[in-house]
N, CA, C, O and CB atoms as a CASP TS submission, in Angstrom:
PFRMAT TS
TARGET T0000
AUTHOR 0000-0000-0000
METHOD Language model
MODEL 1
PARENT N/A
ATOM      1  N   MET     1     130.530 102.949 102.019  1.00  0.00           N
ATOM      2  CA  MET     1     130.040 101.608 102.124  1.00  0.00           C
ATOM      3  C   MET     1     128.902 101.607 103.137  1.00  0.00           C
ATOM      4  O   MET     1     127.893 100.915 103.001  1.00  0.00           O
ATOM      5  CB  MET     1     131.169 100.627 102.526  1.00  0.00           C
ATOM      6  N   ILE     2     129.143 102.477 104.224  1.00  0.00           N
ATOM      7  CA  ILE     2     128.016 102.551 105.226  1.00  0.00           C
ATOM      8  C   ILE     2     126.720 102.703 104.817  1.00  0.00           C
ATOM      9  O   ILE     2     125.821 102.045 105.341  1.00  0.00           O
ATOM     10  CB  ILE     2     128.182 103.536 106.059  1.00  0.00           C
ATOM     11  N   TRP     3     126.466 103.694 103.719  1.00  0.00           N
ATOM     12  CA  TRP     3     125.204 103.806 103.232  1.00  0.00           C
ATOM     13  C   TRP     3     124.670 102.499 102.451  1.00  0.00           C
ATOM     14  O   TRP     3     123.454 102.315 102.384  1.00  0.00           O
ATOM     15  CB  TRP     3     125.198 104.999 102.382  1.00  0.00           C
ATOM     16  N   VAL     4     125.399 101.767 101.973  1.00  0.00           N
ATOM     17  CA  VAL     4     124.902 100.764 101.347  1.00  0.00           C
ATOM     18  C   VAL     4     124.321  99.520 102.217  1.00  0.00           C
ATOM     19  O   VAL     4     123.355  98.833 101.885  1.00  0.00           O
ATOM     20  CB  VAL     4     125.895 100.403 100.500  1.00  0.00           C
ATOM     21  N   ARG     5     125.093  99.366 103.387  1.00  0.00           N
ATOM     22  CA  ARG     5     124.763  98.339 104.350  1.00  0.00           C
ATOM     23  C   ARG     5     123.145  98.444 104.694  1.00  0.00           C
ATOM     24  O   ARG     5     122.487  97.411 104.573  1.00  0.00           O
ATOM     25  CB  ARG     5     125.716  98.541 105.700  1.00  0.00           C
ATOM     26  N   PRO     6     122.552  99.535 105.075  1.00  0.00           N
ATOM     27  CA  PRO     6     121.169  99.377 105.482  1.00  0.00           C
ATOM     28  C   PRO     6     120.229  99.051 104.331  1.00  0.00           C
ATOM     29  O   PRO     6     119.272  98.284 104.437  1.00  0.00           O
ATOM     30  CB  PRO     6     120.708 100.615 106.160  1.00  0.00           C
ATOM     31  N   MET     7     120.588  99.709 103.198  1.00  0.00           N
ATOM     32  CA  MET     7     119.770  99.248 101.918  1.00  0.00           C
ATOM     33  C   MET     7     119.763  97.697 101.822  1.00  0.00           C
ATOM     34  O   MET     7     118.734  97.024 101.773  1.00  0.00           O
ATOM     35  CB  MET     7     120.440  99.865 100.507  1.00  0.00           C
ATOM     36  N   ALA     8     121.080  97.187 101.799  1.00  0.00           N
ATOM     37  CA  ALA     8     121.129  95.643 101.415  1.00  0.00           C
ATOM     38  C   ALA     8     120.491  94.844 102.630  1.00  0.00           C
ATOM     39  O   ALA     8     119.956  93.741 102.512  1.00  0.00           O
ATOM     40  CB  ALA     8     122.774  95.089 101.137  1.00  0.00           C
ATOM     41  N   HIS     9     120.617  95.522 103.759  1.00  0.00           N
ATOM     42  CA  HIS     9     120.027  94.716 104.914  1.00  0.00           C
ATOM     43  C   HIS     9     118.300  94.477 104.608  1.00  0.00           C
ATOM     44  O   HIS     9     117.724  93.524 105.134  1.00  0.00           O
ATOM     45  CB  HIS     9     120.321  95.656 106.465  1.00  0.00           C
ATOM     46  N   LYS    10     117.670  95.312 103.834  1.00  0.00           N
ATOM     47  CA  LYS    10     116.261  95.242 103.565  1.00  0.00           C
ATOM     48  C   LYS    10     116.105  93.936 102.763  1.00  0.00           C
ATOM     49  O   LYS    10     115.111  93.219 102.879  1.00  0.00           O
ATOM     50  CB  LYS    10     115.716  96.543 102.781  1.00  0.00           C
ATOM     51  N   GLY    11     116.987  93.703 102.064  1.00  0.00           N
ATOM     52  CA  GLY    11     116.786  92.342 101.091  1.00  0.00           C
ATOM     53  C   GLY    11     116.293  92.668  99.772  1.00  0.00           C
ATOM     54  O   GLY    11     116.984  93.431  99.098  1.00  0.00           O
ATOM     55  N   ASN    12     115.248  92.234  99.307  1.00  0.00           N
ATOM     56  CA  ASN    12     114.799  92.239  97.907  1.00  0.00           C
ATOM     57  C   ASN    12     114.108  93.594  97.730  1.00  0.00           C
ATOM     58  O   ASN    12     113.759  93.955  96.606  1.00  0.00           O
ATOM     59  CB  ASN    12     113.813  90.992  97.561  1.00  0.00           C
ATOM     60  N   SER    13     113.897  94.375  98.849  1.00  0.00           N
ATOM     61  CA  SER    13     113.286  95.745  98.590  1.00  0.00           C
ATOM     62  C   SER    13     114.181  96.634  97.737  1.00  0.00           C
ATOM     63  O   SER    13     113.752  97.289  96.787  1.00  0.00           O
ATOM     64  CB  SER    13     113.001  96.482  99.936  1.00  0.00           C
ATOM     65  N   TRP    14     115.567  96.614  98.169  1.00  0.00           N
ATOM     66  CA  TRP    14     116.392  97.501  97.375  1.00  0.00           C
ATOM     67  C   TRP    14     116.745  96.867  96.007  1.00  0.00           C
ATOM     68  O   TRP    14     116.898  97.657  95.076  1.00  0.00           O
ATOM     69  CB  TRP    14     117.669  97.854  98.150  1.00  0.00           C
ATOM     70  N   LYS    15     116.889  95.586  95.771  1.00  0.00           N
ATOM     71  CA  LYS    15     117.405  94.991  94.630  1.00  0.00           C
ATOM     72  C   LYS    15     116.341  95.058  93.607  1.00  0.00           C
ATOM     73  O   LYS    15     116.639  95.118  92.414  1.00  0.00           O
ATOM     74  CB  LYS    15     117.873  93.603  94.883  1.00  0.00           C
ATOM     75  N   SER    16     114.935  95.051  94.073  1.00  0.00           N
ATOM     76  CA  SER    16     113.831  95.167  92.852  1.00  0.00           C
ATOM     77  C   SER    16     113.580  96.597  92.673  1.00  0.00           C
ATOM     78  O   SER    16     113.264  96.977  91.545  1.00  0.00           O
ATOM     79  CB  SER    16     112.335  94.396  93.160  1.00  0.00           C
ATOM     80  N   SER    17     113.680  97.463  93.651  1.00  0.00           N
ATOM     81  CA  SER    17     113.353  98.783  93.309  1.00  0.00           C
ATOM     82  C   SER    17     114.217  99.877  92.663  1.00  0.00           C
ATOM     83  O   SER    17     115.356  99.487  92.405  1.00  0.00           O
ATOM     84  CB  SER    17     112.979  99.236  94.337  1.00  0.00           C
ATOM     85  N   SER    18     114.005 100.891  92.407  1.00  0.00           N
ATOM     86  CA  SER    18     114.953 101.811  91.601  1.00  0.00           C
ATOM     87  C   SER    18     116.155 102.288  92.473  1.00  0.00           C
ATOM     88  O   SER    18     117.144 102.815  91.963  1.00  0.00           O
ATOM     89  CB  SER    18     114.150 103.121  91.054  1.00  0.00           C
ATOM     90  N   SER    19     116.039 102.106  93.629  1.00  0.00           N
ATOM     91  CA  SER    19     117.164 102.396  94.659  1.00  0.00           C
ATOM     92  C   SER    19     118.337 101.530  94.148  1.00  0.00           C
ATOM     93  O   SER    19     119.474 101.945  94.373  1.00  0.00           O
ATOM     94  CB  SER    19     116.736 101.990  96.285  1.00  0.00           C
ATOM     95  N   ARG    20     118.191 100.499  93.558  1.00  0.00           N
ATOM     96  CA  ARG    20     119.261  99.634  93.232  1.00  0.00           C
ATOM     97  C   ARG    20     120.452 100.536  92.366  1.00  0.00           C
ATOM     98  O   ARG    20     121.659 100.527  92.607  1.00  0.00           O
ATOM     99  CB  ARG    20     118.617  98.341  92.351  1.00  0.00           C
ATOM    100  N   GLN    21     119.884 101.167  91.494  1.00  0.00           N
ATOM    101  CA  GLN    21     120.846 102.019  90.639  1.00  0.00           C
ATOM    102  C   GLN    21     121.442 103.248  91.451  1.00  0.00           C
ATOM    103  O   GLN    21     122.542 103.727  91.176  1.00  0.00           O
ATOM    104  CB  GLN    21     120.053 102.592  89.322  1.00  0.00           C
ATOM    105  N   LYS    22     120.774 103.637  92.294  1.00  0.00           N
ATOM    106  CA  LYS    22     121.408 104.758  93.406  1.00  0.00           C
ATOM    107  C   LYS    22     122.661 104.047  94.029  1.00  0.00           C
ATOM    108  O   LYS    22     123.793 104.516  93.911  1.00  0.00           O
ATOM    109  CB  LYS    22     120.222 105.197  94.783  1.00  0.00           C
ATOM    110  N   VAL    23     122.369 102.820  94.737  1.00  0.00           N
ATOM    111  CA  VAL    23     123.387 102.196  95.489  1.00  0.00           C
ATOM    112  C   VAL    23     124.497 101.961  94.632  1.00  0.00           C
ATOM    113  O   VAL    23     125.572 102.315  95.116  1.00  0.00           O
ATOM    114  CB  VAL    23     122.952 100.974  96.115  1.00  0.00           C
ATOM    115  N   TYR    24     124.543 101.386  93.319  1.00  0.00           N
ATOM    116  CA  TYR    24     125.658 101.344  92.407  1.00  0.00           C
ATOM    117  C   TYR    24     126.359 102.562  92.144  1.00  0.00           C
ATOM    118  O   TYR    24     127.587 102.580  92.230  1.00  0.00           O
ATOM    119  CB  TYR    24     125.260 100.863  91.224  1.00  0.00           C
ATOM    120  N   LEU    25     125.646 103.678  91.803  1.00  0.00           N
ATOM    121  CA  LEU    25     126.036 104.957  91.624  1.00  0.00           C
ATOM    122  C   LEU    25     127.063 105.486  92.653  1.00  0.00           C
ATOM    123  O   LEU    25     128.205 105.921  92.506  1.00  0.00           O
ATOM    124  CB  LEU    25     124.879 105.739  91.611  1.00  0.00           C
ATOM    125  N   TYR    26     126.246 105.298  93.795  1.00  0.00           N
ATOM    126  CA  TYR    26     127.003 105.724  95.197  1.00  0.00           C
ATOM    127  C   TYR    26     128.291 105.095  95.298  1.00  0.00           C
ATOM    128  O   TYR    26     129.332 105.691  95.575  1.00  0.00           O
ATOM    129  CB  TYR    26     126.197 105.298  96.537  1.00  0.00           C
ATOM    130  N   VAL    27     128.169 103.768  95.043  1.00  0.00           N
ATOM    131  CA  VAL    27     129.530 102.931  95.173  1.00  0.00           C
ATOM    132  C   VAL    27     130.492 103.267  94.417  1.00  0.00           C
ATOM    133  O   VAL    27     131.656 103.285  94.817  1.00  0.00           O
ATOM    134  CB  VAL    27     129.440 101.601  94.919  1.00  0.00           C
ATOM    135  N   GLU    28     130.085 103.624  93.053  1.00  0.00           N
ATOM    136  CA  GLU    28     131.121 104.028  92.091  1.00  0.00           C
ATOM    137  C   GLU    28     131.822 105.095  92.386  1.00  0.00           C
ATOM    138  O   GLU    28     133.037 105.164  92.200  1.00  0.00           O
ATOM    139  CB  GLU    28     130.664 104.252  90.905  1.00  0.00           C
ATOM    140  N   ILE    29     131.071 106.073  92.900  1.00  0.00           N
ATOM    141  CA  ILE    29     131.476 107.456  93.228  1.00  0.00           C
ATOM    142  C   ILE    29     132.727 107.497  94.248  1.00  0.00           C
ATOM    143  O   ILE    29     133.769 108.136  94.101  1.00  0.00           O
ATOM    144  CB  ILE    29     130.214 108.221  93.860  1.00  0.00           C
ATOM    145  N   ASN    30     132.353 106.627  95.354  1.00  0.00           N
ATOM    146  CA  ASN    30     133.147 106.441  96.534  1.00  0.00           C
ATOM    147  C   ASN    30     134.561 105.662  95.941  1.00  0.00           C
ATOM    148  O   ASN    30     135.677 106.025  96.314  1.00  0.00           O
ATOM    149  CB  ASN    30     132.233 105.510  97.733  1.00  0.00           C
ATOM    150  N   ASN    31     134.377 104.664  95.072  1.00  0.00           N
ATOM    151  CA  ASN    31     135.383 103.951  94.738  1.00  0.00           C
ATOM    152  C   ASN    31     136.184 104.820  93.644  1.00  0.00           C
ATOM    153  O   ASN    31     137.214 104.375  93.137  1.00  0.00           O
ATOM    154  CB  ASN    31     134.897 102.592  94.298  1.00  0.00           C
TER
END
């Protein structure tokens, strides 16, 4: 979850960009 915090802090930048998929994939692997 630590890696997700900085990305979410940026706001719409990570939501609109392709990084969004990386965040979800990263979370699924950890969970």
